[in-house]
Phi, psi and omega in degrees: 000331182287340184235114179287320172218165179296326183248308188284331189269003187294334182290353178302337186278354180288147180203166174269123182286133179252292187196179179243143174229132185040044175077008180251128176292126177257125178231162177245128169298143185304325183289345181302322184296319178296313182293328177298316180293322178292324177293315178299320181294315184292325177290314185290325186260347184234295187293304183294316178303322179287331178269334181228067186290342181283344178278149184284166180302326180300316182295319175301324179288322176297318178294325180296311181288324175294324181292316178294323179292317178284338167299313175305315178296323178298316179296320178300315179298321179300310181294320177299326179293317173306311185291322179299316178294322177297319174299319179297331179273009176084016179255120176287136178247110183287317191200146169245121175255117189271134162255168181288336181265358183165211179198172176245124177257126180268105180269148179287337176204162179286157170300140193275338184207169185293330179295320179290319176304315181297313180300314183292319186295319187282340184299316185300308177298324178295322176294323177293324174293319176301315176298319179300318179296315182298314181292327179293316178296321176297317176304312180298323181292332182257002186297327183268010177251095187299331180285354179253022185303324181297314181285329177299313179295320180293320179294320179299317180297315182298319177300314180296314183294322179290326176291322177297319179299319180296313181296311183300316180289346177270357175301128189282060174225127182293139013262016177296158186301324176296323177293327178289324175299310183299320178297316182300319181293318179288326176299316176298323182285317185263338185076003183241115177297320182299310181296322180292321179295318180299319179297309180297320178295318177299316174306313181294325182293316179288331174294317177300318178297319179297321177291327175294316179298319178297315177300316177297321174300316179299320176296315181296331181262013169105350181270075188295312185295310182300315181296322181297316183292325176299316179298313180301311181299319180297314181296319180298312185296314179301314177299313185293322178297315175298315180295329183297315178293317182298326177297314179298317179297321180296312181295323177294321178291325182263005181298130180080354180278125180263156179302318182304332181286339189249336190290154172268130184270350176274089184273117174263108184251167178236149174274151182296338184275356183292134176283152184302318182298324177289319178302317181293312183294310190275341183241299184296319179274347178261304183272336172068027170273154177277328188231139179225135172285144180259116185246129177239119190065242176246005186252140176281134183243351183180183184225134176244130181235166180299329179303313180295321180298312182296337179281349180270126176300139186302326178290354177258358184296332179277352184248316183287142178250167180302320179303325183285335183242356185287166173269118177300147184299136179206162186306326188287347186240012175231163180228154174267146179302333182264009172298153177285143178301323180292326177292319178300316178299317181291329176293322179296324179287319178297322187269341185075012176261133182267355180215121185235148177283149174256117190242135178224118182056043175079357181250138177285115182253355181182172175229141177230140179247161176300323180299320176305315183286318181294326178297315178297317180300316180297316181297315184291320179291325173296320178289333181280340183292000000 
C-alpha cells in the first residue's frame, strides 16, 4: 500500500507531521486536505440538506465540517488500533500517514507469521464497529430532543459511516483489512507471503475495478455524488492493491542488503568556510552532484543540497558560506553502513533527499543515492520474474 510503483509511486509516503500518540508519529498525506474539503462539501451540500431540509445552510455546513473532522478521528482510531496491536506483538510502529480512507503504518519490520497478521488486520474493523455502536447509542439518547437535531443528525451519520468503514475495510481485497485477513489465511495455507499477497492483491484490484464501474453506473443514472465517491474509492483501492504487492516484492528483493554494499566510497565533501559562488563553480558545475557532505576536520557537521543553494539570493553568493545555509547533521539525513537498503530508501522518501551520506563514528564513509537502490531493485525483480 505504501508504494504505488517502485519508482514513480514512492512519493506517496510523504506527509505533514501532526503529533504523536503512544509514541507513534501521526502525519497526513498531502492529498488528504483535498479529500477532506470534498467530503465536507458533499455532506454540507448533499447529504445533510436532503436528510434535514428544515435546517438552514449554516447548520448544514457546520454539520459537514464536523462530520468530515470526526470521520478523520474515526479513521485515526481505526489505524491506531492496528498499530497498538502490532506493538503488542513486538513490532515497533514509527509513523502512521493518514488518508481519508485509511492509512499507511511504517513498521520497523514485517509481521513474522500469519497469526500475527490476522490479529492486526481484524483490530481495525472491530474498533470501527465499537465506534459505530457508541455513536448509535448517543444518537438514540438525543433522538427525543428537538433542539439537539444538529447533533442528532451528526451522530447518526457518524454511526453510519463507522459501520460503513468496518464493512468497507472487510472487503477481501489487499490492502484493506479484509484483504489482509485473506492474505493471512493463504499465507497459513501456502507458507508463502509473496504468493498470498499476489492472490489478495489481485482480488483487491478486481474489486476496485468493480467499484469504479458501479460508480460510473451511478453517475449515468443521476446519482452524481454517490457515483463520484464510488469511482474515487475504486481508483484508490485498485492503485493500493497493485502497490501492496509491489511493496512485498520490493522488500523481498532488498531483504538482507546493507547500505555498505551499495554506497559509493569516494566521498566528495565541501568545507563549511566555502563561499556559495565557489561551491557552485568548483562542485555543482564540476562534479554535478545534488548533495554534498560538509566536513570540518575529519567530522561531518552538515549537508548542503542544491535546494539550500537556490534559496540564497545570487547577490549573496560572494558573501554567504556553506556553514550559513547547510542543514546541520541530524539522524534524519544520515545513514549507518549497516542500515538496511529498504530503510535507506524509506528515509530518502520521507526527507525528499535522493542522495544521503553514510556516517560511521562521526565520519562520512560513503554516499548512497536512490538510483543506486532502485537499480538493484529493478535488476533483482526482473531476475525473479
